[in-house]
N, CA, C and O of each residue as an XYZ file, in Angstrom:
700
protein
N       0.818     -1.191      0.000
C       0.000      0.000      0.000
C       0.869      1.265      0.000
O       0.594      2.231     -0.712
N       1.945      1.226      0.838
C       2.837      2.384      0.893
C       3.515      2.614     -0.451
O       3.713      3.755     -0.868
N       3.870      1.525     -1.125
C       4.562      1.641     -2.405
C       3.647      2.264     -3.447
O       4.093      3.134     -4.196
N       2.377      1.853     -3.525
C       1.467      2.453     -4.497
C       1.182      3.908     -4.177
O       1.011      4.709     -5.096
N       1.126      4.275     -2.912
C       0.940      5.679     -2.535
C       2.138      6.504     -2.965
O       1.974      7.611     -3.479
N       3.330      5.987     -2.766
C       4.553      6.697     -3.157
C       4.611      6.853     -4.675
O       4.980      7.912     -5.182
N       4.246      5.794     -5.396
C       4.257      5.854     -6.863
C       3.254      6.892     -7.360
O       3.586      7.698     -8.230
N       2.039      6.886     -6.824
C       1.031      7.873     -7.226
C       1.476      9.290     -6.902
O       1.304     10.196     -7.718
N       2.040      9.489     -5.730
C       2.515     10.817     -5.335
C       3.630     11.275     -6.266
O       3.679     12.446     -6.643
N       4.523     10.369     -6.639
C       5.614     10.700     -7.563
C       5.081     11.091     -8.930
O       5.581     12.029     -9.550
N       4.065     10.374     -9.403
C       3.465     10.700    -10.701
C       2.828     12.082    -10.694
O       2.995     12.848    -11.644
N       2.096     12.408     -9.621
C       1.466     13.726     -9.541
C       2.511     14.834     -9.511
O       2.325     15.878    -10.136
N       3.589     14.620     -8.800
C       4.632     15.641     -8.707
C       5.373     15.778    -10.030
O       5.800     16.877    -10.383
N       5.534     14.684    -10.766
C       6.236     14.716    -12.039
C       5.421     15.430    -13.110
O       5.981     15.911    -14.094
N       4.129     15.502    -12.933
C       3.252     16.132    -13.929
C       3.087     17.615    -13.672
O       2.047     18.178    -14.014
N       4.048     18.251    -13.097
C       3.978     19.675    -12.824
C       4.144     20.440    -14.123
O       5.227     20.440    -14.708
N       3.094     21.087    -14.578
C       3.173     21.852    -15.821
C       3.261     23.328    -15.494
O       2.764     23.791    -14.468
N       3.906     24.057    -16.395
C       4.000     25.503    -16.208
C       3.149     26.169    -17.263
O       3.072     25.706    -18.401
N       2.515     27.253    -16.881
C       1.685     27.998    -17.814
C       2.249     29.400    -17.929
O       2.703     29.986    -16.946
N       2.213     29.925    -19.129
C       2.725     31.249    -19.390
C       1.548     32.181    -19.614
O       0.649     31.881    -20.400
N       1.555     33.299    -18.929
C       0.476     34.264    -19.078
C       0.914     35.340    -20.050
O       2.023     35.862    -19.943
N       0.053     35.675    -20.996
C       0.315     36.751    -21.943
C      -0.425     37.978    -21.457
O      -1.643     37.952    -21.276
N       0.310     39.045    -21.248
C      -0.307     40.266    -20.755
C      -0.748     41.116    -21.937
O       0.062     41.457    -22.799
N      -2.005     41.452    -21.977
C      -2.542     42.314    -23.026
C      -2.669     43.719    -22.491
O      -3.167     43.934    -21.386
N      -2.217     44.673    -23.279
C      -2.387     46.063    -22.903
C      -3.564     46.577    -23.715
O      -3.482     46.669    -24.940
N      -4.647     46.909    -23.048
C      -5.831     47.382    -23.731
C      -5.905     48.889    -23.608
O      -5.692     49.445    -22.531
N      -6.203     49.542    -24.706
C      -6.341     50.988    -24.694
C      -7.733     51.359    -25.177
O      -8.361     50.625    -25.940
N      -8.197     52.500    -24.724
C      -9.508     52.983    -25.176
C      -9.417     53.349    -26.652
O      -8.375     53.798    -27.130
N     -10.493     53.155    -27.349
C     -10.538     53.461    -28.772
C     -10.583     54.967    -28.984
O     -11.486     55.645    -28.494
N      -9.627     55.472    -29.699
C      -9.582     56.874    -30.087
C      -9.716     56.856    -31.600
O      -8.734     56.643    -32.310
N     -10.903     57.074    -32.087
C     -11.141     56.789    -33.490
C     -12.074     57.782    -34.152
O     -12.867     58.465    -33.504
N     -11.950     57.833    -35.463
C     -12.849     58.681    -36.235
C     -14.080     57.901    -36.674
O     -15.035     58.492    -37.178
N     -14.073     56.597    -36.494
C     -15.243     55.812    -36.874
C     -16.206     55.720    -35.706
O     -15.798     55.815    -34.549
N     -17.440     55.543    -35.999
C     -18.419     55.331    -34.948
C     -18.637     53.844    -34.805
O     -18.780     53.121    -35.791
N     -18.660     53.401    -33.571
C     -18.930     51.995    -33.304
C     -20.406     51.744    -33.628
O     -21.252     52.573    -33.292
N     -20.731     50.627    -34.268
C     -22.134     50.355    -34.572
C     -23.023     50.438    -33.337
O     -22.609     50.079    -32.235
N     -24.230     50.908    -33.530
C     -25.167     51.140    -32.437
C     -25.358     49.883    -31.576
O     -25.534     48.772    -32.077
N     -25.314     50.113    -30.265
C     -25.534     49.027    -29.319
C     -24.303     48.195    -29.026
O     -24.374     47.235    -28.259
N     -23.180     48.544    -29.619
C     -21.962     47.766    -29.416
C     -20.853     48.591    -28.797
O     -20.952     49.814    -28.693
N     -19.806     47.913    -28.391
C     -18.608     48.556    -27.862
C     -17.433     48.165    -28.738
O     -17.341     47.024    -29.191
N     -16.536     49.110    -28.979
C     -15.366     48.860    -29.806
C     -14.108     49.225    -29.034
O     -14.110     50.183    -28.260
N     -13.033     48.469    -29.236
C     -11.752     48.833    -28.651
C     -10.607     48.157    -29.385
O     -10.789     47.172    -30.100
N      -9.431     48.714    -29.185
C      -8.187     48.143    -29.665
C      -7.461     47.539    -28.479
O      -7.623     48.007    -27.352
N      -6.676     46.524    -28.709
C      -5.734     46.035    -27.717
C      -4.464     45.624    -28.447
O      -4.485     45.318    -29.640
N      -3.366     45.622    -27.714
C      -2.072     45.277    -28.281
C      -1.460     44.163    -27.448
O      -1.390     44.255    -26.222
N      -1.026     43.131    -28.110
C      -0.279     42.059    -27.444
C       1.180     42.259    -27.848
O       1.603     41.879    -28.940
N       1.933     42.867    -26.932
C       3.328     43.214    -27.225
C       4.202     41.968    -27.250
O       4.003     41.017    -26.493
N       5.177     42.012    -28.149
C       6.170     40.942    -28.285
C       5.522     39.578    -28.522
O       5.953     38.566    -27.970
N       4.490     39.572    -29.346
C       3.781     38.335    -29.660
C       3.688     38.162    -31.172
O       3.681     39.130    -31.933
N       3.619     36.921    -31.573
C       3.399     36.563    -32.963
C       2.202     35.615    -33.004
O       1.897     34.943    -32.019
N       1.543     35.570    -34.131
C       0.344     34.752    -34.266
C       0.614     33.614    -35.251
O       1.028     33.836    -36.389
N       0.369     32.397    -34.785
C       0.491     31.226    -35.633
C      -0.915     30.641    -35.759
O      -1.528     30.255    -34.764
N      -1.417     30.581    -36.992
C      -2.756     30.019    -37.195
C      -2.637     28.508    -37.346
O      -1.802     27.997    -38.093
N      -3.489     27.822    -36.621
C      -3.529     26.363    -36.647
C      -4.939     25.941    -37.042
O      -5.843     26.771    -37.140
N      -5.115     24.644    -37.267
C      -6.445     24.112    -37.581
C      -6.791     23.019    -36.589
O      -5.956     22.194    -36.218
N      -8.061     23.038    -36.166
C      -8.519     21.986    -35.262
C      -8.947     20.769    -36.082
O      -8.780     20.748    -37.301
N      -9.492     19.771    -35.420
C      -9.897     18.529    -36.073
C     -11.009     18.682    -37.088
O     -11.211     17.802    -37.925
N     -11.745     19.806    -37.024
C     -12.840     20.025    -37.981
C     -12.412     20.901    -39.157
O     -13.221     21.198    -40.037
N     -11.127     21.318    -39.174
C     -10.639     22.162    -40.259
C     -10.811     23.646    -40.010
O     -10.541     24.453    -40.899
N     -11.257     24.027    -38.811
C     -11.443     25.445    -38.479
C     -10.130     26.041    -37.970
O      -9.383     25.387    -37.241
N      -9.857     27.290    -38.363
C      -8.657     28.007    -37.926
C      -8.793     28.486    -36.491
O      -9.894     28.789    -36.031
N      -7.672     28.553    -35.786
C      -7.608     29.202    -34.481
C      -6.176     29.701    -34.274
O      -5.229     29.085    -34.762
N      -6.015     30.814    -33.552
C      -4.667     31.363    -33.372
C      -3.976     30.791    -32.138
O      -4.604     30.457    -31.133
N      -2.681     30.697    -32.261
C      -1.835     30.414    -31.108
C      -0.850     31.575    -31.042
O      -0.203     31.899    -32.037
N      -0.734     32.191    -29.892
C       0.133     33.343    -29.723
C       1.430     32.891    -29.069
O       1.421     32.232    -28.029
N       2.551     33.256    -29.695
C       3.859     32.857    -29.202
C       4.734     34.099    -29.022
O       4.556     35.108    -29.704
N       5.665     34.002    -28.105
C       6.547     35.131    -27.826
C       7.453     35.406    -29.022
O       8.066     34.495    -29.577
N       7.525     36.677    -29.408
C       8.378     37.119    -30.503
C       8.673     38.592    -30.263
O       7.781     39.433    -30.370
N       9.918     38.905    -29.941
C      10.263     40.272    -29.560
C      10.335     41.229    -30.741
O      10.591     42.417    -30.544
N      10.118     40.748    -31.963
C      10.178     41.643    -33.115
C       8.796     41.981    -33.677
O       8.700     42.715    -34.660
N       7.712     41.456    -33.066
C       6.372     41.749    -33.578
C       5.379     42.017    -32.446
O       5.584     41.601    -31.306
N       4.313     42.711    -32.787
C       3.182     42.952    -31.899
C       1.906     42.547    -32.631
O       1.819     42.649    -33.855
N       0.931     42.093    -31.873
C      -0.379     41.776    -32.435
C      -1.317     42.927    -32.076
O      -1.443     43.286    -30.905
N      -1.966     43.497    -33.072
C      -2.971     44.529    -32.840
C      -4.330     43.888    -33.093
O      -4.563     43.262    -34.127
N      -5.215     44.060    -32.122
C      -6.549     43.450    -32.218
C      -7.607     44.540    -32.085
O      -7.559     45.362    -31.170
N      -8.551     44.533    -33.003
C      -9.713     45.404    -32.908
C     -10.894     44.509    -32.559
O     -11.041     43.424    -33.120
N     -11.736     44.962    -31.633
C     -12.874     44.142    -31.194
C     -14.154     44.959    -31.180
O     -14.199     46.054    -30.620
N     -15.202     44.413    -31.804
C     -16.559     44.948    -31.725
C     -17.366     43.902    -30.975
O     -17.368     42.728    -31.345
N     -18.060     44.333    -29.909
C     -18.847     43.390    -29.112
C     -20.216     43.993    -28.822
O     -20.339     45.161    -28.452
N     -21.231     43.170    -29.000
C     -22.604     43.579    -28.726
C     -23.208     42.555    -27.772
O     -23.271     41.364    -28.075
N     -23.651     43.039    -26.613
C     -24.275     42.168    -25.611
C     -25.637     41.694    -26.112
O     -26.292     42.366    -26.908
N     -26.047     40.526    -25.629
C     -27.353     40.011    -26.018
C     -28.454     40.833    -25.345
O     -28.260     41.359    -24.249
N     -29.588     40.938    -25.993
C     -30.709     41.637    -25.370
C     -31.074     40.950    -24.048
O     -30.947     39.734    -23.907
N     -31.523     41.744    -23.101
C     -31.860     41.213    -21.786
C     -32.890     40.091    -21.911
O     -33.898     40.215    -22.608
N     -32.603     38.996    -21.214
C     -33.515     37.861    -21.227
C     -33.262     36.869    -22.353
O     -33.919     35.831    -22.424
N     -32.313     37.179    -23.234
C     -32.009     36.284    -24.348
C     -30.665     35.613    -24.089
O     -29.643     36.291    -23.981
N     -30.661     34.311    -23.989
C     -29.418     33.570    -23.788
C     -28.697     33.398    -25.125
O     -29.338     33.297    -26.171
N     -27.387     33.365    -25.087
C     -26.556     33.113    -26.268
C     -26.766     34.136    -27.378
O     -26.630     33.798    -28.554
N     -27.089     35.364    -27.035
C     -27.322     36.380    -28.053
C     -26.157     37.342    -28.243
O     -26.270     38.285    -29.026
N     -25.033     37.129    -27.543
C     -23.868     38.004    -27.716
C     -23.326     37.866    -29.136
O     -23.442     36.813    -29.762
N     -22.738     38.945    -29.626
C     -22.172     38.961    -30.968
C     -20.844     39.702    -30.909
O     -20.774     40.806    -30.369
N     -19.785     39.103    -31.462
C     -18.458     39.718    -31.439
C     -17.769     39.526    -32.776
O     -17.830     38.453    -33.377
N     -17.114     40.582    -33.231
C     -16.226     40.517    -34.390
C     -14.867     41.035    -33.951
O     -14.778     42.025    -33.225
N     -13.809     40.366    -34.391
C     -12.448     40.779    -34.065
C     -11.611     40.758    -35.336
O     -11.822     39.933    -36.225
N     -10.666     41.674    -35.402
C      -9.715     41.715    -36.498
C      -8.328     41.692    -35.863
O      -8.031     42.494    -34.978
N      -7.486     40.776    -36.314
C      -6.119     40.631    -35.819
C      -5.137     40.956    -36.926
O      -5.349     40.595    -38.084
N      -4.050     41.647    -36.561
C      -2.957     41.862    -37.504
C      -1.639     41.838    -36.745
O      -1.552     42.300    -35.608
N      -0.626     41.295    -37.388
C       0.708     41.209    -36.796
C       1.603     42.232    -37.486
O       1.748     42.226    -38.709
N       2.205     43.113    -36.679
C       3.027     44.190    -37.219
C       4.422     44.100    -36.621
O       4.578     43.938    -35.411
N       5.423     44.205    -37.463
C       6.803     44.211    -36.977
C       7.029     45.465    -36.135
O       6.566     46.550    -36.484
N       7.737     45.305    -35.037
C       7.937     46.389    -34.079
C       8.670     47.595    -34.666
O       8.440     48.724    -34.232
N       9.545     47.373    -35.639
C      10.348     48.469    -36.180
C       9.755     49.113    -37.431
O      10.365     50.020    -37.997
N       8.579     48.664    -37.876
C       7.957     49.200    -39.090
C       7.306     50.545    -38.792
O       6.597     50.696    -37.797
N       7.552     51.514    -39.661
C       6.975     52.856    -39.492
C       5.692     53.038    -40.300
O       4.731     53.634    -39.814
N       5.677     52.534    -41.516
C       4.522     52.700    -42.404
C       4.224     51.400    -43.137
O       5.130     50.669    -43.537
N       2.938     51.131    -43.303
C       2.497     49.976    -44.078
C       1.346     50.432    -44.960
O       0.440     51.131    -44.504
N       1.387     50.034    -46.217
C       0.295     50.285    -47.148
C       0.112     48.999    -47.952
O       0.940     48.660    -48.798
N      -0.986     48.284    -47.676
C      -1.210     46.986    -48.301
C      -2.596     46.918    -48.911
O      -3.538     47.564    -48.452
N      -2.691     46.113    -49.964
C      -3.979     45.928    -50.634
C      -4.163     44.459    -50.996
O      -3.237     43.793    -51.458
N      -5.384     43.973    -50.775
C      -5.832     42.640    -51.165
C      -4.870     41.533    -50.715
O      -4.588     41.437    -49.521
N      -4.365     40.707    -51.612
C      -3.540     39.556    -51.217
C      -2.315     39.944    -50.391
O      -1.815     39.134    -49.610
N      -1.829     41.166    -50.553
C      -0.662     41.620    -49.787
C      -0.977     41.724    -48.287
O      -0.058     41.824    -47.474
N      -2.266     41.701    -47.910
C      -2.649     41.742    -46.494
C      -2.116     40.532    -45.733
O      -2.052     40.553    -44.504
N      -1.732     39.475    -46.455
C      -1.138     38.299    -45.821
C       0.151     38.665    -45.085
O       0.539     37.977    -44.141
N       0.816     39.742    -45.508
C       2.074     40.169    -44.885
C       1.894     40.507    -43.407
O       2.837     40.373    -42.628
N       0.692     40.944    -43.009
C       0.427     41.269    -41.605
C      -0.473     40.222    -40.951
O      -1.025     40.453    -39.875
N      -0.615     39.084    -41.602
C      -1.452     37.989    -41.084
C      -2.819     38.511    -40.642
O      -3.244     38.272    -39.512
N      -3.495     39.215    -41.528
C      -4.788     39.817    -41.208
C      -5.871     38.738    -41.168
O      -6.121     38.049    -42.156
N      -6.509     38.610    -39.990
C      -7.567     37.626    -39.804
C      -8.795     38.287    -39.199
O      -8.696     39.199    -38.377
N      -9.946     37.806    -39.625
C     -11.252     38.239    -39.130
C     -11.829     37.082    -38.320
O     -11.790     35.932    -38.758
N     -12.368     37.390    -37.131
C     -12.979     36.373    -36.278
C     -14.409     36.786    -35.969
O     -14.660     37.921    -35.564
N     -15.334     35.877    -36.159
C     -16.752     36.109    -35.850
C     -17.179     35.097    -34.796
O     -17.008     33.891    -34.969
N     -17.749     35.617    -33.679
C     -18.215     34.763    -32.594
C     -19.670     35.093    -32.301
O     -20.008     36.222    -31.945
N     -20.519     34.094    -32.455
C     -21.939     34.269    -32.165
C     -22.600     32.899    -32.167
O     -21.999     31.901    -32.563
N     -23.836     32.873    -31.721
C     -24.628     31.656    -31.822
C     -25.319     31.740    -33.170
O     -26.496     32.091    -33.259
N     -24.574     31.413    -34.220
C     -25.022     31.590    -35.602
C     -24.978     30.256    -36.334
O     -24.587     29.229    -35.781
N     -25.385     30.305    -37.575
C     -25.408     29.112    -38.416
C     -24.022     28.472    -38.501
O     -23.007     29.163    -38.583
N     -24.003     27.146    -38.479
C     -22.750     26.390    -38.563
C     -21.946     26.843    -39.787
O     -22.492     27.032    -40.874
N     -20.653     27.010    -39.583
C     -19.768     27.411    -40.671
C     -19.632     28.911    -40.840
O     -18.853     29.369    -41.676
N     -20.390     29.701    -40.047
C     -20.316     31.160    -40.190
C     -19.608     31.813    -39.010
O     -19.689     33.029    -38.834
N     -18.920     31.023    -38.208
C     -18.136     31.568    -37.092
C     -16.715     31.032    -37.203
O     -16.469     30.002    -37.832
N     -15.790     31.750    -36.582
C     -14.402     31.303    -36.578
C     -13.486     32.364    -37.151
O     -13.881     33.512    -37.353
N     -12.254     31.955    -37.408
C     -11.190     32.825    -37.910
C     -11.021     32.620    -39.410
O     -10.892     31.493    -39.886
N     -11.024     33.738    -40.149
C     -10.930     33.683    -41.598
C      -9.860     34.660    -42.072
O      -9.832     35.801    -41.611
N      -8.971     34.240    -42.988
C      -7.980     35.176    -43.522
C      -8.666     36.254    -44.354
O      -9.632     35.981    -45.066
N      -8.161     37.472    -44.256
C      -8.700     38.580    -45.047
C      -7.749     38.825    -46.215
O      -6.568     39.108    -46.015
N      -8.265     38.716    -47.420
C      -7.437     38.919    -48.618
C      -8.058     39.952    -49.557
O      -7.637     40.087    -50.706
N      -9.061     40.682    -49.060
C      -9.665     41.741    -49.863
C      -9.827     42.978    -48.993
O     -10.594     42.975    -48.030
N      -9.100     44.034    -49.337
C      -9.202     45.273    -48.573
C      -7.969     46.133    -48.723
O      -7.051     45.812    -49.478
N      -7.965     47.240    -47.985
C      -6.851     48.190    -47.967
C      -6.476     48.494    -46.535
O      -7.347     48.749    -45.704
N      -5.182     48.468    -46.233
C      -4.672     48.794    -44.907
C      -3.647     49.900    -45.021
O      -2.713     49.823    -45.819
N      -3.831     50.929    -44.213
C      -2.840     52.003    -44.063
C      -2.469     52.050    -42.588
O      -3.339     52.206    -41.732
N      -1.195     51.916    -42.292
C      -0.687     51.906    -40.919
C       0.464     52.884    -40.864
O       1.361     52.853    -41.707
N       0.435     53.765    -39.857
C       1.519     54.739    -39.709
C       1.890     54.860    -38.240
O       1.043     55.160    -37.400
N       3.159     54.625    -37.935
C       3.672     54.788    -36.578
C       3.913     56.264    -36.353
O       4.578     56.915    -37.158
N       3.372     56.809    -35.251
C       3.487     58.222    -34.926
C       4.602     58.443    -33.902
O       4.999     57.515    -33.198
N       5.099     59.669    -33.827
C       6.202     59.990    -32.914
C       5.785     59.964    -31.442
O       6.649     59.928    -30.565
N       4.492     59.981    -31.154
C       4.017     59.992    -29.763
C       3.790     58.594    -29.182
O       3.177     58.462    -28.123
N       4.279     57.545    -29.864
C       4.127     56.184    -29.355
C       2.806     55.532    -29.722
O       2.442     54.503    -29.153
N       2.091     56.116    -30.661
C       0.838     55.542    -31.139
C       0.995     55.124    -32.597
O       1.989     55.447    -33.248
N       0.016     54.415    -33.087
C      -0.043     54.073    -34.507
C      -1.440     54.405    -35.006
O      -2.432     54.120    -34.336
N      -1.513     55.005    -36.176
C      -2.790     55.292    -36.826
C      -3.083     54.167    -37.804
O      -2.222     53.766    -38.587
N      -4.314     53.662    -37.750
C      -4.709     52.533    -38.583
C      -5.993     52.881    -39.321
O      -6.951     53.367    -38.720
N      -6.009     52.631    -40.621
C      -7.222     52.727    -41.423
C      -7.299     51.430    -42.226
O      -6.396     51.108    -42.998
N      -8.382     50.700    -42.035
C      -8.566     49.428    -42.715
C      -9.979     49.350    -43.267
O     -10.951     49.514    -42.531
N     -10.088     49.102    -44.558
C     -11.351     48.755    -45.215
C     -11.186     47.308    -45.644
O     -10.167     46.962    -46.241
N     -12.168     46.443    -45.355
C     -11.989     45.042    -45.714
C     -13.316     44.318    -45.885
O     -14.356     44.750    -45.388
N     -13.247     43.218    -46.596
C     -14.342     42.261    -46.751
C     -13.746     40.885    -46.540
O     -12.665     40.592    -47.051
N     -14.441     40.030    -45.789
C     -13.919     38.672    -45.621
C     -14.492     37.728    -46.678
O     -13.904     36.681    -46.951
N     -15.617     38.080    -47.270
C     -16.249     37.316    -48.360
C     -16.493     35.844    -48.042
O     -16.622     35.023    -48.950
N     -16.557     35.513    -46.763
C     -16.833     34.133    -46.391
C     -18.055     34.032    -45.483
O     -18.846     33.095    -45.593
N     -18.201     35.004    -44.587
C     -19.310     35.005    -43.634
C     -19.841     36.428    -43.493
O     -19.135     37.382    -43.820
N     -21.082     36.588    -43.007
C     -21.614     37.943    -42.802
C     -20.745     38.723    -41.826
O     -20.161     38.145    -40.909
N     -20.658     40.035    -42.022
C     -19.899     40.886    -41.117
C     -20.588     42.231    -40.951
O     -21.278     42.711    -41.851
N     -20.384     42.834    -39.774
C     -20.911     44.176    -39.500
C     -19.818     45.211    -39.735
O     -20.043     46.214    -40.412
N     -18.632     44.969    -39.177
C     -17.510     45.911    -39.291
C     -16.860     45.740    -40.657
O     -16.445     44.638    -41.015
N     -16.771     46.819    -41.418
C     -16.094     46.803    -42.708
C     -14.988     47.855    -42.767
O     -14.160     47.851    -43.677
N     -14.988     48.767    -41.771
C     -13.988     49.836    -41.743
C     -13.535     50.034    -40.295
O     -14.342     50.062    -39.365
N     -12.228     50.169    -40.140
C     -11.634     50.510    -38.857
C     -10.760     51.714    -39.104
O      -9.938     51.701    -40.021
N     -10.914     52.747    -38.316
C     -10.074     53.927    -38.429
C      -9.827     54.451    -37.030
O     -10.757     54.899    -36.359
N      -8.583     54.397    -36.585
C      -8.316     54.852    -35.234
C      -6.847     54.857    -34.901
O      -5.986     54.635    -35.752
N      -6.584     55.119    -33.628
C      -5.232     55.190    -33.088
C      -5.119     54.190    -31.964
O      -6.055     54.004    -31.186
N      -3.971     53.547    -31.879
C      -3.730     52.603    -30.792
C      -2.374     52.922    -30.175
O      -1.429     53.261    -30.887
N      -2.277     52.813    -28.855
C      -1.024     53.041    -28.159
C      -0.153     51.810    -28.266
O      -0.599     50.689    -28.021
N       1.093     52.033    -28.635
C       2.033     50.924    -28.733
C       2.956     50.990    -27.543
O       3.845     50.150    -27.404
């Protein structure tokens, strides 16, 4: 009995896993665009991170964020709470882009958007196949690093795969 207890205790101690926490710096949206009615919009920056897109067993994309001191992930999020009394009615759209830390200006169009790993994410209780992460290959991105530690972003895009509310992002984010 003592031997099996020791073996079990050794196994539990050997399975000590470490988890790494990614700190997100969220800033208030300072933008010329109006957030769609009833929703909230914001930018966040994941400093020193890179995005690797993977696929699950069903073929759906999902991001994995890994440490990379030469890039930052900029995320724009639109979120609309469900109407009171309605379960599963929340709706969220997110746009992710990976920008090299030393880049001052970016001007990309259509397929060239792959250079910043531009992805659109839709989360809702919607029809099967209309949620998840989708690469954006149609649109225009203008990015300019400012001397005050911010970046100005203007993005017009279409994902052409699933319905979307946000088609334009125009604002400033603190880096």
